[in-house]
VOPALO-933910 format. One line per 2 residues: number of its first residue (from 1); for each residue x negated, y negated, z negated of C-alpha. Coordinates in Angstrom, 2 decimals. Each point is the difference from the previous one (the first is absolute). Last residue first. Example, Ala and Ser with C-alpha at 12.3 -4.5 7.8 and 13.67 -1.06 7.14 Angstrom:
2 = -13.67/1.06/-7.14; 1.37/3.44/-0.66
END
This chain:
450 = -61.10/-11.05/-38.61; 0.51/-1.12/-3.57
448 = -2.23/-3.09/-0.19; 0.79/-1.47/3.42
446 = 3.72/0.63/-0.25; 0.13/-1.46/-3.51
444 = -1.88/-3.13/1.11; 2.33/-0.50/2.98
442 = 3.04/0.54/-2.21; -1.24/-2.70/-2.37
440 = -0.25/-2.51/2.84; 3.43/0.93/1.33
438 = 1.57/-0.32/-3.45; -1.64/-3.38/-0.66
436 = 1.13/-1.27/3.40; 3.61/1.00/-0.58
434 = 0.02/-1.53/-3.48; -1.51/-3.21/1.38
432 = 2.72/-0.29/2.63; 2.76/0.86/-2.48
430 = -1.06/-2.58/-2.61; 1.43/0.80/-3.44
428 = -1.73/3.30/-0.71; 0.06/3.78/0.43
426 = -2.65/2.27/1.48; 0.45/3.73/0.60
424 = -2.60/2.35/1.49; 1.20/3.58/0.35
422 = -2.69/2.61/0.59; 1.22/2.75/2.28
420 = -0.49/3.71/0.57; 3.69/0.69/-0.77
418 = 2.19/1.21/-2.90; -1.35/-1.55/-3.20
416 = -1.14/-3.11/1.83; -3.21/-1.44/-1.39
414 = 0.20/-3.24/-1.90; -1.12/-3.60/0.23
412 = 2.03/-2.75/-1.66; -0.70/-3.73/0.06
410 = 2.29/-2.43/-1.81; 1.15/-3.61/0.09
408 = -0.01/-3.30/-1.84; -2.87/0.87/-2.36
406 = -2.55/-2.04/1.93; 0.83/1.55/3.39
404 = -3.47/-0.94/1.28; -1.66/1.72/-2.96
402 = 2.12/3.09/0.61; -1.16/-0.02/3.62
400 = -3.67/-0.17/-1.06; 0.43/2.74/-2.59
398 = 1.58/2.29/2.60; -2.91/-0.54/2.40
396 = -2.55/0.66/-2.75; 1.77/3.20/-1.04
394 = 0.07/1.24/3.59; -3.68/-0.79/0.52
392 = -0.84/1.86/-3.21; 1.22/3.32/1.47
390 = -0.18/2.57/-2.79; 2.51/-2.04/-2.03
388 = 2.57/0.61/2.75; 0.03/3.67/-0.94
386 = -0.64/1.93/3.22; 2.84/1.25/2.18
384 = -2.00/0.47/3.20; 1.22/0.16/3.62
382 = 2.21/-3.06/-0.19; 2.93/-1.41/1.97
380 = 0.68/-3.53/-1.24; 3.59/-1.04/-0.71
378 = 0.43/-3.76/-0.36; 2.65/-1.47/-2.31
376 = 0.64/-3.74/-0.03; 2.08/-1.77/-2.63
374 = 1.53/-3.46/-0.08; 1.68/-0.44/-3.40
372 = 3.48/1.46/0.04; 3.00/-2.30/-0.45
370 = 2.40/2.06/-2.08; 3.60/-0.61/-0.88
368 = 1.19/-0.51/3.58; 1.33/3.55/0.19
366 = 3.55/-0.77/-1.12; 0.55/-2.81/2.48
364 = -1.33/1.95/2.99; 1.98/3.05/-1.13
362 = 3.33/-1.70/0.55; 2.06/-0.64/-3.14
360 = 2.88/1.86/-1.59; -2.00/0.31/-3.24
358 = 1.33/3.47/-0.84; -0.02/1.21/3.60
356 = -3.49/-1.29/0.80; -1.28/1.41/-3.29
354 = 1.50/3.40/0.80; -1.57/-0.11/3.46
352 = -3.43/-0.37/-1.59; 0.74/2.94/-2.32
350 = 1.26/2.04/2.96; -3.21/-0.69/1.91
348 = -2.04/1.20/-2.98; 1.95/3.28/-0.02
346 = -0.69/0.43/3.70; -3.71/-0.77/-0.32
344 = -0.68/2.18/-3.04; -3.27/-0.33/-1.93
342 = -0.24/2.63/-2.73; 1.74/1.17/-3.17
340 = 3.47/-1.30/0.85; 3.20/-1.46/-1.41
338 = -0.83/-2.02/-3.11; -3.59/-0.03/1.18
336 = 0.72/-2.27/2.95; -3.24/0.37/1.95
334 = -0.74/-2.13/3.05; -2.69/0.94/2.54
332 = 0.10/-2.85/2.50; -3.62/-0.76/0.84
330 = -0.11/-2.63/-2.75; 0.30/2.83/-2.47
328 = 2.53/1.00/-2.59; 1.41/-0.07/-3.47
326 = 3.29/-0.29/-1.83; 1.31/1.81/-3.10
324 = -3.02/-0.29/-2.29; -0.41/2.26/-3.05
322 = -3.67/-0.92/-0.34; -1.51/3.47/0.52
320 = 2.61/1.09/2.50; -0.34/-3.24/1.97
318 = -3.80/0.27/-0.09; 0.14/3.52/1.47
316 = 2.50/-1.17/2.62; -2.27/-2.83/1.15
314 = -2.90/2.45/0.12; 2.06/2.36/2.19
312 = 0.98/-2.97/2.18; -3.62/-0.48/1.01
310 = -2.33/-2.94/-0.52; -1.40/-0.22/-3.52
308 = 2.28/-1.66/-2.52; 1.30/-3.51/-0.77
306 = 2.48/-0.93/-2.73; 2.13/-3.04/0.83
304 = 1.75/-1.60/-2.96; 3.30/-1.79/-0.34
302 = 1.36/-3.28/-1.30; 1.03/-1.31/3.41
300 = -3.10/-2.16/0.49; -2.24/2.96/-0.88
298 = 1.75/2.28/2.48; -0.30/-2.55/2.80
296 = -3.69/-0.68/-0.73; -0.82/3.71/0.22
294 = 1.98/0.30/3.22; -1.80/-3.04/1.43
292 = -3.32/1.71/-0.68; 0.86/2.38/2.84
290 = 0.13/3.73/-0.65; -3.08/1.96/1.06
288 = -1.18/0.74/-3.57; 3.15/2.01/-0.50
286 = 3.48/-0.60/-1.39; 1.88/0.63/-3.26
284 = 2.77/-2.39/-1.08; 0.82/-0.58/-3.66
282 = 2.90/-2.12/-1.25; -0.48/1.89/-3.27
280 = 2.49/2.54/1.28; 1.41/-1.03/3.41
278 = 3.71/0.92/0.10; 1.40/-2.99/-1.88
276 = 2.17/-0.92/2.99; -1.76/-3.36/0.48
274 = -3.38/1.72/-0.39; 1.06/2.55/2.63
272 = 0.96/-2.72/2.48; -3.26/-1.90/-0.52
270 = -2.06/3.17/0.28; 1.82/1.05/3.18
268 = -0.73/-3.28/1.81; -3.59/-0.11/-1.21
266 = -0.50/3.64/1.01; 1.40/-0.68/3.47
264 = -2.38/-2.91/0.53; -2.96/2.09/-1.12
262 = 1.07/2.95/2.16; -0.01/-2.00/3.22
260 = 2.73/-2.10/1.59; 0.03/-0.48/3.79
258 = 1.99/-2.91/1.45; 2.43/1.14/2.70
256 = 2.51/-2.76/-0.73; 2.40/2.36/-1.81
254 = -2.78/1.18/-2.30; -2.48/2.80/0.74
252 = -0.88/2.65/-2.59; -3.04/2.29/-0.27
250 = 0.53/3.27/-1.82; -2.21/2.83/-1.25
248 = 0.64/3.63/-0.92; 1.66/0.73/3.32
246 = -2.37/2.79/1.12; -0.86/-1.61/3.32
244 = 0.47/-3.59/-1.14; 3.24/-1.91/-0.52
242 = 1.09/-3.30/1.54; 3.27/-1.57/-1.17
240 = 1.57/-2.97/1.78; 2.60/-2.31/-1.51
238 = 3.12/-1.96/0.87; -0.07/0.96/3.67
236 = 0.30/-2.45/2.86; -0.27/2.79/2.61
234 = -3.07/-1.44/1.74; -1.45/-1.76/-3.05
232 = 0.11/3.18/-2.07; -1.38/1.98/2.95
230 = -3.02/-2.29/0.27; -0.64/0.31/-3.73
228 = 0.27/3.81/0.20; -2.80/0.04/2.55
226 = -2.07/-2.72/-1.71; -0.04/2.24/-3.07
224 = -2.65/2.19/1.66; -1.78/1.85/-2.81
222 = 3.32/0.46/-1.82; 1.57/1.93/2.86
220 = -0.78/-0.09/3.70; -2.81/-0.25/2.55
218 = -0.79/3.71/-0.54; 0.72/0.73/-3.67
216 = 1.08/3.57/0.96; -0.12/0.45/3.78
214 = -1.70/3.41/0.19; 2.52/2.51/-1.34
212 = 2.89/-1.16/2.17; 1.76/-2.33/-2.44
210 = 3.00/-1.96/1.30; 1.18/-2.18/-2.89
208 = -2.49/-2.84/0.35; 2.66/-2.70/0.24
206 = 3.64/0.17/-1.06; 2.51/-2.84/-0.24
204 = 2.26/0.60/-2.99; 3.37/-1.56/-0.80
202 = 0.13/0.44/-3.75; 2.76/1.76/-1.94
200 = -1.79/1.99/-2.71; 0.19/3.11/2.20
198 = -1.73/-1.98/2.74; -2.95/-0.87/-2.24
196 = -0.43/3.60/-1.14; 0.30/1.28/3.58
194 = -2.60/-2.42/1.36; -2.52/1.05/-2.69
192 = 0.65/3.76/0.07; -0.56/0.86/3.65
190 = -3.23/-1.74/1.05; -1.33/-0.05/-3.56
188 = -2.95/2.35/0.61; -1.48/-1.89/2.90
186 = 0.75/-1.54/3.35; -1.02/-3.22/-1.77
184 = 3.41/-0.15/-1.73; 0.85/-3.52/1.17
182 = 3.25/-1.24/-1.54; 1.94/-3.00/1.31
180 = 2.87/-0.96/-2.30; 3.22/-1.88/0.73
178 = 1.89/-0.48/-3.25; 3.81/-0.13/0.09
176 = 0.49/2.94/-2.35; -3.12/0.70/-2.04
174 = 2.04/1.06/-3.01; 0.06/-0.93/-3.69
172 = 2.07/1.30/-2.93; -1.98/3.25/-0.10
170 = -3.29/-1.85/-0.66; -2.75/1.60/2.15
168 = -2.19/2.67/-1.65; 2.68/2.64/0.70
166 = -0.48/-0.77/3.70; -3.61/1.19/-0.26
164 = 1.05/3.30/-1.60; 2.79/0.73/2.48
162 = -2.42/-0.64/2.87; -2.59/2.31/-1.60
160 = 2.50/2.85/-0.33; 1.06/-0.47/3.61
158 = -3.58/0.24/1.19; -0.56/3.24/-1.92
156 = 3.13/1.61/1.45; -1.59/2.70/2.17
154 = -2.20/1.74/-2.54; -2.76/2.28/1.25
152 = -1.40/3.05/-1.75; -3.43/1.51/-0.76
150 = -0.29/2.80/-2.57; -2.97/0.55/-2.30
148 = -2.12/3.13/-0.37; 0.26/1.58/-3.46
146 = 1.41/3.34/1.11; -2.99/0.56/2.28
144 = -2.48/-0.50/-2.84; -1.06/-3.48/-1.06
142 = -3.20/-1.51/1.45; -2.49/-1.39/-2.50
140 = -2.19/-1.74/2.61; -3.68/0.63/-0.75
138 = -1.74/-3.25/0.93; -3.15/0.70/2.01
136 = 0.43/-2.76/2.56; 0.66/-2.55/-2.78
134 = 1.37/-3.11/1.73; 3.68/0.94/-0.30
132 = -0.35/1.10/-3.62; -1.72/-3.24/-1.01
130 = 2.58/-2.00/1.98; 2.87/1.35/-2.12
128 = -1.73/-1.05/-3.23; -0.92/-3.32/1.61
126 = 3.65/-0.65/0.86; 0.95/0.78/-3.61
124 = -2.58/-2.44/-1.37; 0.86/-2.72/2.52
122 = 3.62/-0.10/-1.17; 2.70/1.65/2.12
120 = 2.57/-2.29/1.58; 3.15/-0.24/-2.09
118 = 3.22/1.87/0.77; 0.55/1.41/-3.50
116 = -1.08/3.50/1.05; -3.24/-1.35/1.45
114 = -0.43/-1.54/3.44; -2.65/0.96/2.57
112 = -1.53/-1.55/3.08; -1.07/1.41/3.36
110 = -1.11/-2.08/2.97; 0.12/-0.39/3.74
108 = -1.87/-1.93/2.63; 0.38/0.19/3.79
106 = 3.52/-1.40/-0.41; -1.25/-3.47/-0.92
104 = -0.28/-1.05/-3.68; 2.90/-1.66/-1.85
102 = 0.75/2.99/-2.27; -2.43/2.84/0.74
100 = 2.64/2.59/-0.81; 0.50/3.52/-1.36
98 = 1.75/-0.46/-3.34; -0.15/2.61/-2.76
96 = 2.15/0.16/-3.13; -0.87/2.17/-2.99
94 = 1.56/1.79/-2.93; 3.51/-0.15/1.42
92 = 3.02/-0.98/-2.09; 2.10/-0.58/3.13
90 = 0.77/-3.59/-1.04; -3.58/-0.87/-0.84
88 = -1.63/1.48/3.09; 2.89/-1.37/2.05
86 = -0.71/-3.57/-1.16; -3.74/0.17/0.76
84 = 0.81/1.64/3.33; 2.41/-2.82/0.82
82 = -2.67/-2.52/-0.98; -2.26/1.38/2.79
80 = 2.71/-0.48/2.61; 1.43/3.13/1.64
78 = -0.91/2.24/2.96; 0.81/3.65/-0.83
76 = 1.16/0.97/-3.48; -2.07/3.12/-0.68
74 = 0.46/1.86/-3.30; -3.00/2.13/-0.99
72 = -0.06/2.67/-2.73; -3.47/0.21/-1.58
70 = -1.85/3.29/-0.45; -3.50/-0.95/1.14
68 = 0.63/1.53/3.42; 3.19/-2.09/0.18
66 = -1.98/-3.19/-0.60; -2.68/0.88/2.53
64 = 2.46/0.99/2.72; 2.10/-3.10/-0.63
62 = -3.04/-2.25/0.29; -1.01/1.60/3.30
60 = 3.51/-0.15/1.46; 0.46/-3.63/-1.08
58 = -3.35/-0.90/1.56; 1.07/1.33/3.41
56 = 3.47/-1.56/-0.20; -1.40/-3.37/-1.02
54 = -2.40/-0.11/2.94; 2.64/-1.43/2.32
52 = 0.56/-2.89/-2.37; 3.60/-0.65/-1.12
50 = -0.44/-0.37/-3.77; -0.25/2.87/-2.43
48 = 1.71/1.74/-2.89; -0.93/2.89/-2.29
46 = 1.79/0.83/-3.27; -1.79/2.50/-2.26
44 = 1.37/2.55/-2.51; -1.90/2.18/-2.46
42 = 2.63/-0.86/-2.63; -2.77/-0.74/-2.48
40 = -0.91/0.96/-3.55; -3.78/0.38/0.02
38 = -2.21/0.21/3.06; 1.60/0.42/3.40
36 = -0.67/-3.68/0.71; -3.79/0.23/0.29
34 = -0.06/3.28/1.93; 2.62/-1.28/2.43
32 = -1.81/-3.29/0.46; -3.19/1.94/0.78
30 = 1.70/2.38/2.44; 1.78/-2.82/1.80
28 = -3.17/-2.06/0.14; -1.84/3.06/1.33
26 = 2.51/0.29/2.84; -0.20/-3.73/0.69
24 = -3.81/0.24/0.10; 0.25/2.86/2.51
22 = 2.62/-1.89/2.01; -2.25/-3.02/0.40
20 = 0.10/-3.57/-1.33; -3.36/0.18/-1.83
18 = -1.58/0.32/2.46; 1.23/-0.75/3.51
16 = 2.99/1.87/1.41; 2.20/-3.03/-0.79
14 = -1.81/-3.23/-0.85; -0.05/-0.67/-3.72
12 = 1.91/-0.30/-3.26; 0.10/1.68/-3.40
10 = 2.10/-1.74/-2.62; 0.86/-3.67/-0.16
8 = -2.95/-1.62/-1.77; -2.37/2.56/1.49
6 = -0.27/3.72/-0.68; -3.11/2.05/0.79
4 = -1.96/-2.26/-2.33; -3.29/-1.45/1.17
2 = -3.16/1.52/-1.43; -1.82/-1.88/-2.78
END
């Protein structure tokens, strides 16, 4: 079976290398336009991007394709991915498009779509679009000259998103007196995140707010929480917030500079939401990568953890199906379904800050709910993406580690949905053994999939 054009988070790749080229972007615009001009639609698309140099090039190609197909395009400029999801809903558009490669380096870029309700497109719709893109003989049903779409820019998109995120914070609370370090990864949130926090009363120390087109995610943001941790200690801040390039994920640092991952944040938010009666069925949705400690925590507090495949889109699909209000990933994607239809780093930060304000306790005390089991993740660059079952040596190595763990840990192997990587994760009680198991398994994977 051929690989899909779209991965777990849209189309992604190295710029000017297939499939991340202007001709593919043009065909994507045409195909999306054809797909979303059918039936009763407004024929309107919202396009946003992060701060990569290549974003302007790809935006032009996508816009040309969409307009040629008869769609009207509204361009927002650099804005977080969740802002485009929100604007697609609020502007009653048929489609939202984000040009971003999230946490990847600037050489990469990506394209992902949201439907009229602000949800990421299901696989079936993506495949329908991909079939048109990949068919060299596809007969594009171009409209006549009167049916060509218009392209416009809106200047207040960032302000609209700030107002929206602040509306998700209790009106009786402020951030006055809080010292907050925020690292925007030189990415899409470089303007809106600091402004939203300042407008709520916080004293904000800014990092990663000087994008130049090539420094996105470079030694900053959620991939480098040690940077914000050092600044927190330096200025004696109450909390540090590290966002990624498109600001759909969040890593938090407490007042001592201790890094908190998505699992710890989900435990903290789940407990608070259960106490407020805002977590239906006491259900939390997370992925296969989340630590076993989170599962144990939910069970001990009368809740349930439902696991999905890795990818915030799969978390969101399960949340919609089960009626869940909270979900996320260990990597920092947090979804508060009462307010949003996708992971939102700024909105998640405000929910954490809300708990700090309501409890009137330092973050270090609030976040001590979860003691993660030792976990090691090794990324192995691979040339082949063969089913693991076709490589008996891999299965034998996994079985041996699982035997050693004796039911008191986990092994997870999976291919990245966005990069040429196989992720090897081992979890157990002894950190030294866990590390060795992961390294041994990674060596087998590398040998078998070269």
